[in-house]
Phi, psi and omega in degrees: 000146179231144179215139177225136181229119181241138178223140179224106191233133174287140183252353180206139176282352184259340182232176178261014179296139182225157177244120183243131179231147179221125178236128179240135179224133176228131180232144176216144181218143179222130178266110176286310176217181176293341185255355183218124178230135177242144178216159180227148180221133176236124183231133173222128181230121183235136177236124180242135178226129179055039177079002181244148175280108182273334185207137177219127176231116181231126184219137175238126184231145173240128185234152179224147174231124184221148173215151182180212182225140172240108183060033180084002180257124181295146177213160171225151180216133174234120183228156181212138175230126185223155173239128187229128174257127183226115178245129177228107185055241183271353180272134181227123182237157174227118185250149166241123180231146183222137176219149180204136174235127183236129180240129182228125178291136181213106181063225181280355182231203179214149177265130181235127176238141179228141175221136174223128180225132180228127181231131176271105185297326183269356182050045181274355172068023170292313170229152179279158171295131188227137174231123176239128178228141169208144180218131183204182183230128178251136187207160178260129181257331180194117177045255185263018180249125179234155182228160175215131178238135185214150171261131185237149179216134179224133178223108173253114191308126177063012181242300182204149174219122186224151172227146183191185180235143177235135177236130180236144176224132177226147183217142173268118183254123182056227185248332187241007184237144173217144184234137178229133179235142180215141177216139175221140176246137185230154176242131178284124177264352181220127181264114177222169178295338182280352180301335181299331183276349182244108182293153177264351175220121183231142177226149175222147178223133178223141179235122181246131180219150180248120183287315183219000000 
């Protein structure tokens, strides 16, 4: 599949200055077997202002989806490896990023692990090198009520380093309503001025309903 999005927008009623953006996306997917699928994605986004390139984002990713058995235990895996060029004014970065989610059935529930790693090869400081890890267990405790417990770890180089626990509860209410609650507590392993921006206790609540 191919997609192109072009925009040409005036930025002032007093001048002829314009902001022009161009986004190109190309996707391809191939099924090797019923258990293994590979796909590729190419994305380029360019923003020009006053005849100059103010922003450029170019990324190439290879993704895989696999499912099978390990010792007779079913599993699924979704992974992605990408190379990303990001230019912002005079700053130019080159990133390598990797993500993977692995699900393994275990007893009445399942073990879920997630990893995300992003590294700026040029150390241009547009974004920091980041590592996110979490591993947990999801299980049903009673009829339509399920829970998930996970250990989480985040390391943003020279900015923040945290470890913590996350607890999730979700319930199916009646026929068209569902409620999800999540809370996590974290401990700072590195003291920096940026710790103020990263909370040590976070909660989320979501309510989903179907009208018709």
